[in-house]
C-alpha positions as CSV (number, residue, x, y, z in Angstrom):
1,M,20.0,67.2,-50.7
2,N,19.8,64.7,-53.3
3,K,19.8,60.9,-52.7
4,I,23.4,60.3,-53.7
5,A,24.6,62.9,-51.3
6,E,22.3,61.5,-48.6
7,L,23.9,58.0,-49.2
8,K,27.4,59.3,-49.1
9,E,26.7,61.4,-45.9
10,K,25.2,58.3,-44.1
11,L,28.2,56.2,-45.2
12,L,30.6,58.9,-44.0
13,T,29.0,59.5,-40.6
14,A,27.0,56.7,-39.3
15,R,29.0,54.5,-37.1
16,P,28.6,52.0,-34.3
17,S,29.0,53.5,-30.8
18,E,32.4,53.5,-29.0
19,W,32.9,50.9,-26.4
20,N,32.6,53.5,-23.6
21,S,29.5,54.9,-25.2
22,L,27.7,51.7,-25.3
23,P,25.1,51.4,-22.4
24,D,26.8,50.6,-19.2
25,L,23.6,49.1,-17.7
26,S,22.5,45.7,-18.7
27,L,19.4,45.9,-21.0
28,Y,16.4,43.5,-21.4
29,M,15.8,42.0,-24.7
30,D,13.3,44.6,-26.0
31,Q,15.8,47.2,-25.3
32,V,18.5,45.5,-27.1
33,I,16.3,45.1,-30.1
34,S,15.4,48.9,-30.1
35,Y,19.1,49.9,-29.5
36,M,20.6,47.7,-32.3
37,P,19.3,49.7,-35.4
38,R,21.5,52.7,-34.1
39,Q,24.6,50.6,-34.5
40,L,24.5,49.8,-38.2
41,I,23.2,51.4,-41.4
42,S,20.2,49.9,-42.8
43,F,18.1,51.1,-45.7
44,G,15.5,48.3,-45.7
45,N,12.4,47.7,-43.8
46,E,13.5,44.3,-42.4
47,P,14.4,44.4,-38.8
48,L,18.2,44.3,-38.1
49,L,17.5,42.0,-35.2
50,T,14.7,40.0,-33.6
51,P,14.4,38.2,-30.3
52,A,14.3,35.1,-32.3
53,M,17.6,35.8,-33.9
54,V,19.3,36.6,-30.5
55,N,18.0,33.3,-29.0
56,N,19.3,31.4,-32.3
57,Y,22.7,33.3,-31.9
58,I,22.9,32.1,-28.3
59,K,22.0,28.4,-29.3
60,D,24.6,28.6,-32.2
61,G,27.2,29.7,-29.8
62,L,27.8,33.1,-31.4
63,L,26.5,35.0,-28.4
64,P,27.0,34.4,-24.6
65,R,23.9,33.8,-22.7
66,A,22.1,36.6,-21.1
67,E,23.0,37.4,-17.5
68,G,19.5,36.9,-15.8
69,K,17.6,38.1,-18.9
70,K,19.9,41.1,-19.2
71,Y,22.4,41.8,-22.0
72,T,25.7,43.7,-21.3
73,R,28.2,45.8,-23.4
74,I,29.7,42.4,-24.5
75,H,26.4,41.3,-25.9
76,L,25.8,44.6,-27.8
77,A,29.4,44.7,-29.1
78,S,29.0,41.0,-30.3
79,L,25.6,41.6,-31.8
80,T,27.0,44.7,-33.7
81,A,29.6,42.4,-35.3
82,I,27.1,39.6,-36.0
83,C,24.6,41.9,-37.5
84,A,27.1,43.5,-39.8
85,L,28.7,40.2,-40.8
86,K,25.5,38.3,-41.4
87,Q,25.0,40.5,-44.4
88,V,27.6,38.7,-46.2
89,L,28.6,35.5,-44.2
90,S,26.8,32.5,-43.1
91,V,26.4,31.7,-39.2
92,R,29.3,29.2,-39.4
93,E,31.6,31.6,-41.0
94,I,30.8,34.4,-38.5
95,R,31.3,31.8,-35.7
96,Q,34.6,31.0,-37.2
97,L,35.6,34.6,-37.5
98,L,34.4,35.5,-33.9
99,D,36.0,32.5,-32.3
100,N,39.4,33.4,-33.9
101,C,39.0,37.0,-32.6
102,V,38.1,36.1,-29.0
103,E,41.3,33.9,-28.9
104,I,43.3,36.8,-30.2
105,G,42.3,39.4,-27.6
106,L,40.0,41.1,-25.3
107,I,36.4,42.0,-26.5
108,E,36.7,45.7,-25.9
109,E,40.0,45.8,-28.0
110,Q,38.4,43.7,-30.8
111,Y,35.2,45.8,-30.8
112,E,37.2,49.0,-31.3
113,W,39.3,47.3,-33.9
114,F,36.1,46.2,-35.6
115,R,34.7,49.7,-35.4
116,S,37.9,51.2,-37.0
117,I,37.4,48.8,-39.9
118,I,33.8,49.7,-40.4
119,D,34.8,53.3,-40.4
120,Q,37.7,52.8,-42.9
121,E,35.6,50.6,-45.3
122,L,32.5,52.8,-45.2
123,T,34.5,56.0,-45.8
124,E,36.3,54.4,-48.7
125,T,33.0,53.2,-50.2
126,A,31.6,56.7,-49.7
127,E,34.5,58.3,-51.4
128,S,34.4,55.9,-54.4
129,I,31.0,57.2,-55.2
130,P,31.1,60.2,-57.5
131,D,28.9,63.2,-56.5
132,D,27.4,63.8,-59.9
133,L,26.1,60.5,-61.1
134,S,24.0,60.2,-64.1
135,E,21.2,57.4,-64.2
136,A,23.8,55.3,-66.3
137,D,26.5,56.1,-63.8
138,I,24.4,54.9,-60.9
139,A,24.0,51.4,-62.5
140,A,27.7,51.2,-63.4
141,T,28.8,52.4,-59.9
142,A,26.3,49.7,-58.3
143,T,27.8,47.1,-60.5
144,V,31.4,48.1,-59.6
145,L,30.5,47.9,-55.9
146,A,28.7,44.5,-56.4
147,I,31.8,43.1,-58.3
148,R,34.1,44.3,-55.4
149,S,31.8,42.6,-52.9
150,Y,32.0,39.4,-54.9
151,A,35.8,39.6,-55.0
152,N,36.0,40.4,-51.3
153,K,33.7,37.5,-50.6
154,L,35.9,35.2,-52.6
155,A,39.0,36.2,-50.7
156,C,37.1,36.0,-47.3
157,E,36.0,32.5,-48.0
158,R,39.5,31.4,-49.0
159,L,41.0,32.9,-45.9
160,L,38.4,31.4,-43.7
161,A,39.4,28.0,-45.3
162,L,42.9,28.7,-44.4
163,I,42.0,29.4,-40.8
164,E,40.2,26.2,-40.7
165,N,43.1,24.2,-42.2
166,Q,45.4,25.7,-39.7
167,K,43.1,24.5,-36.8
168,H,43.2,21.0,-38.1
169,S,46.9,21.0,-39.1
170,P,49.1,18.5,-37.2
171,D,51.9,21.0,-37.3
172,K,49.9,23.6,-35.3
173,P,51.8,24.6,-32.1
174,K,50.2,23.8,-28.8
175,K,48.9,26.7,-26.5
């Protein structure tokens, strides 16, 4: 199988576990660190998550504290979102998004929604890559994907600014 086909296959099939497939037993930190690479696609040698990162996410308010040194499904779901989003957003921006999601609904429902968006976007990306790329086409396709990422980041940053403005708006209705 060629490298392009392998890439497309991974983009089409690798997905975070469903909520009910996440471990239902609480995990210790080392178990969480070894579990998380199964949740997201990574092609690099850098670790997806380290104990220091988890501790920083807790300190930054992105992640709830462990329950007696053990981490639950809620932690794994949150870490899945954090690890995916940290590829393109700052910790402050991730907190802003996650805070808004938590206000909207239950973590299980939000996690499954997040999974559906990951599935949709990875599938769309895989399908946008032609099977028979020449060397020149590889660079052109990578450029298109990079520019699409740039455009998406610009739109995301603007939407985050709008969310922030709504929070500070005097016309915001009280809960």
